[in-house]
Structures are given as structure tokens and as C-alpha cells.
C-alpha positions in Angstrom: -7.7 -60.4 -40.9 -10.6 -62.5 -39.8 -8.9 -63.6 -36.6 -8.1 -60.0 -35.8 -11.7 -58.9 -36.3 -12.9 -61.9 -34.2 -10.5 -60.8 -31.5 -11.9 -57.3 -31.4 -15.4 -58.5 -31.6 -15.0 -60.5 -28.4 -13.5 -57.5 -26.5 -15.6 -56.1 -23.7 -15.9 -52.4 -23.2 -13.6 -52.7 -20.2 -10.9 -54.6 -22.2 -11.2 -52.3 -25.2 -10.8 -49.3 -22.9 -7.7 -50.8 -21.2 -6.2 -51.6 -24.6 -6.7 -48.3 -26.3 -6.1 -46.1 -23.3 -2.8 -48.0 -22.7 -1.8 -47.4 -26.4 -2.6 -43.7 -26.1 -0.6 -43.2 -22.9 2.4 -45.1 -24.3 2.3 -43.1 -27.6 2.0 -39.9 -25.7 5.0 -40.8 -23.5 7.1 -41.8 -26.5 6.2 -38.7 -28.4 7.8 -36.7 -25.6 10.7 -39.0 -24.6 12.1 -39.9 -28.0 12.4 -36.3 -29.4 13.5 -35.0 -26.1 16.2 -37.6 -25.8 17.7 -36.9 -29.2 17.5 -33.2 -28.9 19.0 -33.2 -25.4 21.7 -35.6 -26.6 22.8 -33.2 -29.3 22.7 -30.3 -26.8 24.8 -32.3 -24.3 27.4 -33.1 -27.0 27.5 -29.4 -28.0 27.8 -28.3 -24.4 30.7 -30.8 -23.8 32.4 -29.6 -26.9 32.1 -25.9 -25.9 33.3 -26.7 -22.4 36.3 -28.6 -23.7 37.2 -25.8 -26.0 37.0 -23.2 -23.2 39.0 -25.4 -20.8 41.9 -26.2 -23.3 42.0 -22.5 -24.4 42.3 -21.4 -20.8 44.9 -24.1 -20.0 46.9 -23.3 -23.2 46.9 -19.7 -22.0 48.2 -20.8 -18.6 51.1 -22.7 -20.2 52.0 -19.9 -22.7 51.9 -17.4 -19.8 54.0 -19.8 -17.7 56.6 -20.0 -20.5 56.6 -16.2 -20.9 57.2 -15.6 -17.1 60.2 -17.9 -17.2 61.8 -16.4 -20.2 61.2 -12.9 -18.7 63.3 -14.0 -15.6 66.2 -15.1 -17.8 65.9 -12.0 -19.9 66.2 -9.8 -16.8 69.6 -11.3 -16.0 70.8 -11.2 -19.7 69.9 -7.5 -20.0 71.5 -6.5 -16.7 74.6 -4.3 -16.6 76.6 -7.1 -15.0 76.0 -9.3 -18.1 76.3 -6.4 -20.6 79.7 -5.3 -19.1 80.9 -8.9 -18.5 81.0 -8.6 -14.8 80.5 -12.3 -14.6 81.2 -12.6 -10.8 78.6 -10.1 -10.0 76.1 -11.6 -12.4 76.6 -15.1 -10.9 76.1 -13.6 -7.4 72.9 -11.9 -8.6 71.7 -15.3 -10.0 72.6 -17.0 -6.7 70.6 -14.4 -4.7 67.6 -15.0 -6.9 67.9 -18.8 -6.6 67.9 -18.6 -2.8 64.4 -17.2 -2.7 63.0 -18.8 -5.9 63.0 -22.6 -6.4 61.4 -22.7 -9.8 64.6 -23.1 -11.8 66.7 -26.2 -11.3 69.7 -24.2 -12.6 70.5 -20.7 -14.1 73.9 -20.5 -15.7 76.0 -18.1 -17.7 77.5 -19.5 -20.9 80.6 -17.8 -22.3 80.7 -16.8 -25.9 83.0 -19.8 -26.6 80.2 -22.2 -25.5 81.6 -23.1 -22.1 80.1 -22.9 -18.6 82.9 -22.4 -16.2 83.1 -22.7 -12.4 84.1 -19.6 -10.3 86.2 -21.6 -7.9 87.9 -23.8 -10.4 88.3 -22.4 -14.0 89.4 -25.8 -15.2 86.1 -27.2 -14.2 84.1 -26.4 -17.4 81.3 -27.9 -19.5 80.9 -27.4 -23.2 77.4 -26.6 -24.4 78.2 -24.9 -27.7 76.5 -27.7 -29.6 73.2 -27.3 -27.8 70.2 -25.7 -29.6 69.7 -23.0 -26.9 73.3 -21.8 -27.4 73.0 -21.8 -31.2 69.8 -19.7 -30.9 71.7 -17.3 -28.5 74.6 -17.0 -31.0 72.0 -16.0 -33.6 70.8 -13.3 -31.0 67.4 -15.0 -30.5 65.6 -16.0 -27.3 64.9 -19.7 -27.0 62.3 -21.9 -25.3 62.7 -25.6 -25.9 60.0 -28.2 -26.0 60.4 -31.2 -23.6 63.9 -32.5 -23.9 66.0 -34.9 -21.9 69.0 -33.7 -20.0 72.3 -35.1 -21.3 73.6 -35.1 -17.7 70.6 -36.5 -15.7 68.5 -38.1 -18.4 65.4 -36.4 -16.9 62.9 -34.4 -18.9 63.5 -30.7 -18.8 62.5 -27.4 -20.4 65.3 -24.9 -21.3 65.1 -21.2 -21.6 67.9 -19.0 -23.0 68.5 -15.3 -23.8 71.6 -13.9 -25.5 73.9 -11.4 -23.8 74.8 -8.5 -26.1 77.4 -5.8 -25.8 77.2 -2.1 -26.5 77.8 -2.8 -30.2 75.2 -5.5 -30.3 77.9 -8.1 -30.4 77.4 -11.6 -28.9 79.0 -12.0 -25.5 77.4 -15.1 -24.1 74.1 -16.4 -22.9 72.0 -16.8 -19.8 70.4 -20.2 -19.6 67.7 -21.5 -17.2 66.6 -25.1 -16.8 63.3 -26.2 -15.3 62.5 -29.7 -14.4 59.1 -31.0 -15.6 57.8 -31.3 -12.1 57.1 -27.6 -12.1 54.8 -28.0 -15.1 53.2 -31.0 -13.5 52.3 -29.0 -10.4 50.7 -26.4 -12.6 48.6 -28.9 -14.5 47.3 -30.5 -11.3 45.3 -27.2 -10.8 43.5 -27.6 -14.1 41.1 -30.6 -13.8 37.4 -30.1 -14.5 34.2 -32.1 -14.0 34.3 -35.6 -12.5 36.2 -37.2 -15.4 37.5 -34.2 -17.3 41.2 -34.5 -17.9 43.8 -32.4 -19.8 47.0 -33.7 -21.4 50.0 -31.8 -22.7 51.6 -33.8 -25.5 54.7 -33.2 -27.6 54.3 -33.0 -31.4 54.8 -36.8 -31.7 51.9 -37.5 -29.3 54.0 -38.5 -26.3 52.4 -37.5 -22.9 54.4 -34.7 -21.3 52.1 -34.1 -18.3 48.4 -34.3 -17.4 46.0 -32.8 -15.0 45.3 -35.9 -12.8 47.5 -38.2 -10.9 45.8 -41.2 -12.5 47.2 -40.3 -15.9 50.5 -41.5 -17.3 52.4 -38.2 -16.9 55.8 -36.7 -17.1 57.2 -39.4 -14.9 56.9 -41.6 -18.0 57.2 -39.1 -20.9 57.6 -42.0 -23.4 53.9 -42.9 -22.9 52.3 -42.2 -26.2 48.7 -41.3 -26.7 47.4 -43.4 -29.7 43.8 -42.4 -29.5 42.0 -40.8 -32.4 42.4 -37.3 -31.1 46.0 -37.4 -32.1 45.1 -38.2 -35.7 42.6 -35.4 -35.6 45.2 -32.9 -34.3 47.7 -33.9 -36.9 45.1 -33.7 -39.7 43.5 -30.5 -38.3 40.1 -32.2 -38.1 37.2 -30.6 -36.4 35.2 -33.9 -35.9 33.4 -34.1 -32.5 32.1 -37.7 -32.3 33.1 -40.0 -29.4 36.2 -42.2 -29.5 38.2 -44.5 -27.3 40.3 -42.3 -25.1 43.8 -42.6 -23.5 42.5 -44.8 -20.7 40.3 -47.0 -22.9 37.0 -45.3 -22.1 34.6 -43.7 -24.7 35.2 -40.0 -24.5 34.7 -36.7 -26.2 37.7 -34.6 -26.8 39.1 -31.4 -28.2 42.7 -30.2 -28.9 44.7 -27.1 -29.4 48.2 -26.6 -30.8 50.7 -24.3 -29.1 51.7 -21.2 -31.1 55.0 -22.8 -32.3 53.4 -26.2 -33.1 55.6 -28.0 -30.5 52.9 -28.9 -28.0 49.4 -30.1 -28.1 46.9 -29.5 -25.3 44.2 -32.2 -25.3 41.0 -32.2 -23.2 38.8 -35.3 -22.7 35.6 -35.9 -20.8 34.0 -39.3 -20.6 30.9 -40.1 -22.7 29.3 -41.4 -19.5 29.6 -38.1 -17.7 28.3 -36.1 -20.7 25.1 -38.2 -20.8 24.7 -39.0 -17.1 22.1 -36.4 -16.3 20.3 -37.0 -19.6 20.1 -40.8 -19.0 18.9 -40.3 -15.4 16.2 -37.9 -16.5 15.1 -40.2 -19.3 14.8 -43.1 -17.0 12.8 -41.0 -14.6 10.4 -39.9 -17.3 10.0 -43.5 -18.5 9.2 -44.6 -14.9 6.7 -41.8 -14.4 5.1 -42.8 -17.7 4.9 -46.4 -16.8 3.4 -45.6 -13.4 0.8 -43.4 -15.1 0.0 -46.2 -17.5 -0.4 -48.8 -14.7 -2.6 -46.4 -12.6 -4.8 -45.7 -15.6 -5.3 -49.4 -16.4 -6.2 -50.1 -12.8 -8.7 -47.3 -12.8 -10.3 -48.6 -16.0 -10.9 -52.0 -14.4 -13.0 -50.6 -11.6 -15.0 -48.0 -13.3 -15.3 -49.1 -17.0 -19.1 -49.4 -16.9 -19.5 -45.8 -15.8 -16.9 -44.0 -17.7 -17.9 -44.2 -21.3 -18.8 -40.6 -21.5 -16.0 -39.2 -19.3 -13.4 -41.3 -21.1 -14.3 -39.6 -24.3 -13.3 -36.4 -22.6 -10.1 -37.9 -21.5 -9.2 -39.2 -24.9 -10.1 -36.0 -26.5 -8.0 -34.1 -24.0 -4.9 -36.3 -24.6 -5.3 -35.8 -28.4 -5.5 -32.0 -27.8 -2.3 -32.1 -25.8 -0.6 -34.3 -28.4 -1.4 -31.5 -30.9 0.5 -29.0 -28.7 -2.2 -27.4 -26.5 -0.5 -28.4 -23.3 -2.7 -26.3 -21.0 -6.0 -27.9 -22.0 -8.3 -28.5 -19.0 -11.3 -30.8 -18.7 -14.4 -29.0 -17.5 -15.4 -30.5 -14.1 -19.1 -29.6 -14.7 -19.3 -32.1 -17.6 -18.3 -35.0 -15.4 -19.9 -34.0 -12.1 -22.1 -37.2 -12.2 -19.2 -39.5 -12.7 -17.7 -41.6 -9.9 -15.4 -39.8 -7.5 -12.4 -41.8 -8.7 -13.0 -40.5 -12.3 -13.4 -37.0 -11.1 -10.2 -37.3 -9.2 -8.5 -38.7 -12.4 -9.7 -35.8 -14.4 -8.5 -33.4 -11.7 -5.1 -35.1 -11.8 -5.1 -34.9 -15.6 -5.8 -31.1 -15.3 -3.0 -30.8 -12.7 -0.5 -32.8 -15.0 -1.6 -30.6 -17.9 -1.0 -27.5 -15.9 2.5 -28.7 -14.7 3.4 -29.8 -18.2 2.5 -26.4 -19.5 4.5 -24.8 -16.7 7.5 -26.9 -17.4 7.4 -26.2 -21.1 7.1 -22.5 -20.4 10.1 -22.7 -18.0 12.1 -24.5 -20.7 11.1 -21.9 -23.3 12.0 -19.2 -20.8 15.4 -20.7 -19.9 16.2 -21.0 -23.6 15.9 -17.3 -24.0 17.3 -16.0 -20.7 20.9 -15.9 -19.6 21.0 -17.8 -16.3 24.0 -15.9 -14.8 22.7 -12.3 -15.4 19.0 -13.1 -15.5 18.5 -10.9 -18.6 17.7 -12.1 -22.1 20.4 -14.0 -24.0 21.8 -13.7 -27.6 19.2 -16.2 -28.9 16.4 -14.0 -27.7 17.9 -10.9 -29.3 18.4 -12.6 -32.6 14.9 -14.0 -32.7 12.5 -11.7 -30.8 14.7 -8.7 -31.1 15.0 -9.2 -34.9 11.2 -9.6 -35.2 10.6 -6.3 -33.3 13.3 -4.6 -35.3 11.7 -5.5 -38.6 8.2 -4.4 -37.4 9.5 -1.0 -36.3 11.5 -0.5 -39.5 8.4 -1.4 -41.5 6.5 1.2 -39.5 9.0 3.9 -40.5 10.9 4.2 -37.2 14.7 4.7 -37.0 16.4 2.0 -34.9 20.0 1.6 -33.5 22.1 -1.1 -31.9 24.7 -0.7 -29.1 27.4 -3.3 -28.4 28.9 -2.9 -24.8 32.1 -4.5 -23.6 33.3 -4.3 -20.0 36.9 -3.0 -20.1 39.6 -5.2 -18.7 37.2 -7.8 -17.6 39.8 -10.5 -17.8 41.9 -8.6 -15.3 38.9 -8.6 -12.9 38.7 -12.4 -13.2 42.5 -12.7 -12.7 42.6 -10.3 -9.7 39.4 -11.2 -7.8 38.5 -14.7 -9.2 35.7 -15.8 -11.5 33.1 -15.7 -8.7 33.5 -12.0 -8.3 33.7 -11.8 -12.1 30.2 -13.4 -12.3 28.8 -11.0 -9.7 30.2 -8.1 -11.7 28.4 -9.3 -14.8 25.2 -9.6 -12.8 25.8 -6.1 -11.4 26.3 -4.7 -14.9 23.2 -6.5 -16.2 21.1 -5.0 -13.3 22.3 -1.5 -14.2 21.5 -2.1 -17.9 18.0 -3.2 -17.0 17.3 0.4 -16.0 17.7 1.4 -19.6 15.7 -1.6 -21.0 12.3 0.1 -20.7 9.9 0.9 -23.4 11.4 0.3 -26.8 14.9 -0.6 -25.7 15.9 -4.3 -25.4 19.0 -5.6 -23.6 20.6 -9.0 -23.7 23.9 -10.6 -22.8 25.6 -11.2 -26.1 28.4 -13.5 -24.7 31.3 -13.3 -22.2 31.5 -9.7 -21.0 29.6 -8.3 -24.0 26.1 -6.9 -23.9 23.8 -5.7 -26.7 21.1 -3.1 -26.5 18.5 -2.6 -29.3 16.9 0.8 -29.4 13.8 0.5 -31.5 12.9 4.2 -31.7 16.3 6.0 -31.5 18.5 7.4 -34.2 22.3 7.3 -34.0 22.6 10.6 -32.1 20.0 9.6 -29.5 21.6 6.2 -29.1 25.0 7.8 -28.6 23.6 10.0 -25.9 22.0 6.9 -24.2 25.3 5.1 -24.6 27.1 7.9 -22.8 24.5 7.8 -20.0 25.2 4.0 -19.7 28.9 4.5 -19.7 28.8 7.2 -17.0 26.4 5.0 -15.0 28.8 2.1 -15.0 31.7 4.4 -14.1 29.9 6.0 -11.3 28.3 2.8 -9.8 31.1 0.3 -9.2 30.5 -3.2 -7.9 30.6 -3.2 -4.1 30.6 -6.2 -1.8 31.5 -5.6 1.8 34.9 -3.9 1.7 35.6 -4.8 -1.9 35.0 -2.2 -4.6 35.5 -3.0 -8.2 35.7 0.1 -10.4 34.1 -0.5 -13.8 34.3 1.1 -17.2 32.9 0.1 -20.6 33.5 0.7 -24.3 30.4 1.0 -26.5 29.9 0.8 -30.2 26.8 2.3 -31.8 25.3 1.6 -35.3 22.1 2.9 -36.8 19.9 0.9 -39.2 20.9 1.1 -42.8 18.9 -0.3 -45.7 22.1 -1.4 -47.4 23.6 -4.5 -45.8 27.4 -4.7 -45.4 27.5 -7.9 -43.3 25.4 -11.0 -43.2 21.9 -11.6 -44.6 19.8 -10.2 -41.7 19.4 -6.5 -40.9 20.1 -7.2 -37.2 23.3 -9.1 -38.1 24.5 -6.2 -40.2 23.8 -3.7 -37.4 25.5 -5.9 -34.8 28.6 -6.3 -37.0 28.8 -2.5 -37.6 28.3 -1.8 -33.9 31.0 -4.4 -33.2 33.4 -2.6 -35.5 32.6 0.7 -33.7 33.2 -1.1 -30.4 36.6 -2.2 -31.6 37.5 1.4 -32.4 36.4 2.4 -28.9 38.6 -0.1 -27.3 41.5 0.7 -29.6 41.1 4.4 -28.9 41.7 3.9 -25.2 38.5 2.3 -23.8 35.8 3.9 -21.6 34.3 5.7 -24.6 31.5 5.6 -27.1 32.1 5.2 -30.9 29.5 5.6 -33.6 29.7 3.5 -36.8 30.7 5.7 -39.7 
């Protein structure tokens, strides 16, 4: 203690200023960097998790749709008159004509009801398949889609599709069987990569890699490759854990999984931990460098002007403490330091500029947290925070309030037909039209996907239904137009009025949204392009 007191007693004003000013700058920098890093780290993990869930859901849908398209082709032959009336020669010619223009199937065959595939040219040339699973399913009058199996003839991985052929009396008369080599699924998967390191795997139920979205992966050329990473154990246990693990290629990754409907396939998505945190780390390093530069410049300035800055430095120290307390737009009054050296006046001016920019940046961050970047209107978070506060205030004042949930009809079809870029522009177009109705006491926000929410703070149910009808007609009469492209739009809208008795959730707005959502469901179930009021 005595040595420490002696040390401070021997410090000059210049040295003390350098020491304490340095401590203040470092503490200020860390008070921003450390909380920012951990908050942003969690946000990046959540964002990666949501992206992975969206990607694997989309890609699972691709695979399921691909399966359905193939079984529909086989079903078309099995239900044809040639199959039904056992005109086998005509049926085989029909299949041959299809195979000439479609190369997806490696083979489409007709199996007799005795389990044999016979040649047209040589009836003695026959192959017995009555012991195969696809034939057994056909005998039971069921359609069949196999998992990944190995051909008994070629030894290569294949997927088999079969549909029973039934007579007039629903009797079993044979089966139409189609075989697709795994290369077709591989070519589909190559279209489904995302990000720089994002990768999608299709595994069988034992964890063997069937195919993957990148050429660098062990794919269907080596179906026996087995993924032994933790994501397989999570999938088998049904775990929802989201922490990083060692992935298929030995790197630290974040991953998500999704089982197929029949539990025979698993779709796994992985993205490297390095990619998830790349921007965060770069920004953190930049902030640290800027903070260090600011510290060095401050110490150098202290060396040259220490004898003349005692009074101005008190203003600076006071200002930094005020900013630390959250008043980020605090400004030093130039009149109070007008007799200080020009360098100090410039330092104070720079401080004011940094304070102004800091406040601007924080304002932008707060704004971006409450505004949907795609549609440039408020987001769900804004509605549940600010909208809820305004709702409670109006209810307390005795006003009747209502909520409208709007969903663009057949929006997925717009994405599938015109692409997601046009889909995004359609969302922006709809948001721009809704802004016309977001005046006065009506708030509008994007609730998620193609859903929007409007909060009418001074409208009862009947007035809100009328407003909803105006909105519906507006969307119908003002399609999205870009050049020669015109996308006709309709929307379904559910309306719910405030009720003092809560049916859903613990918040009034949550209850109103849930009831409006139920009304929206009835509007869509009732044919879409209509308005339904919660009953």
C-alpha cells in the first residue's frame, strides 16, 4: 500500500493524465466490445440455425416432390387402359415411347402377376422378381418407393418405384416398376448448396451418406461412407441442441436435421463455425483497432498539452462518463474551451463528431431491429413491442381496437413460377400498398413470410372488416407489374376485435393475433381472396 501511494505521489500531472485517460478509453471500449460480441455471437448462432432449418426444409420438400413426380409417372402407366386390359405389347410400346424422350428412369418394366419380367422377343428370357419388396407391395395393392437399395444385377445404388396394375374387379394383374439410378438425385442435390461452406447431406436411416450438395463430399459414389458426427446421434435421439460440433469433414460446424415423412431418409445441413462468426470477428477486430488508435492518439495529445488542459480535460472526462451512462449524443460546449489550445479544441470537436456518429449508429441499429429490411415496413418485433404499448393505451382510454392478419394467396406458386427475386419484389409491392392504409391510428408490419399484420387502434370489427375489404380489393386491382411481367395478386384476411377475455396467450395483442389468425385460416379454407371476422 505504501509503495502504491508513493508511486502515485511521484506522478506528474501529465503522467497521471495519460494513465487515467488511457484507463477510461480502454474501459469504454471494452464496455462496448464485450457485450456487443456476446450478443452478436448469439444472434449469429440463431441466424445460422434459422437459415439451416429453412434450407433443409426446402431441400426436403425438393426431394419429396421429386419422389412424388416419379411415382406419378409410374402410376400413369399402371392406370392406363393398356395395363388394365392386359394389352402388354401396347403398354410396353407406350413405355418405350416415353423412354425415348425422358432419360430420368434407367428402366421401366411391367411385372406379370406371377412375379416374372418377360421379354417380348423371347418369352423364355425372363427374370423372377416376386421376392422383391416392390412386388410384394404391389401384390398388396400398394404403391411403393424404396429407400436407397443396391441392384442385385449391377450392384449400384438405385431407387425403385412401383404401382400395382388392377383389373375391373380390383384384382391384382401385375405391376409397373421404375428404377432410377442415384446419379439423378445427385444432380438435383448439386443445385442446393448455400453460403460459402454450407452443405446438405441426404443420409439413410443408418447414417450412411446417400448424396450431398457439393462435389467435395463423400457422396453417392461411395454410399457406404458413414457420417459419425454428433448430428446423427441428435437425429436418432430427436435432440434440438444447437451447439457446435465436429462435422463430416472434421471442421467445427453448426448443423440441423430433418427426417423424411417415412423415417427412411435424413436431410442434414451444416455450415462451418468459421463462416458463422466471420463477419462478427472481422467487425470486432476493426472495433478493437479503432479503439487502440483512439487510445494512442489520446495519449500523444496528452503529452503535448498536459499543462494547459486541466480544465478542458475535466469536460472530456465528464463527457465520457455521460456517454458510458447511455447519453450517446452528449456534446461538449465549444464556448467553454475556446481559450484552450487549438489541438484540444479539435480533440473536443472530434469527440463531438464521434458522439454524434455513435448516436447515429445506435439509432440505425435500433431502427434496423424494428424494420423489415426487405419490405421497408415495421417488423413483427415492432408490432409486439410498440404496437402492444399503443394498443394498451388506447384500450385504457376506452377505444375499440381490432387486428387484421393478411396472407398473400398462393405466394409459394409465385416463387415457384417467377423465382424468389420476383417474390421479394411482390412482397415489397404489397407492403407499399399497405402503407397507404397505415395512417393515423393504423399500424402495419410484416409478420413473417407472406403474412402482414395491421393494428387498427380506433376501429371496431365492422369498420375493420370494411377496411380489410378495401385492402383486398386494392391488392386485386393493383397487381405487381415489371416491364411486360404482370403478377395478379389476391389476399385472404382475418379480422379480430379486442376482447377483455383472453383465449390465447397472456397478452391482449397475442390473443387478438391468434383469433385473427384463426379467422384467416377460415378465409383460406373458404376459397381465399376473402375477409373473415373472428366469431
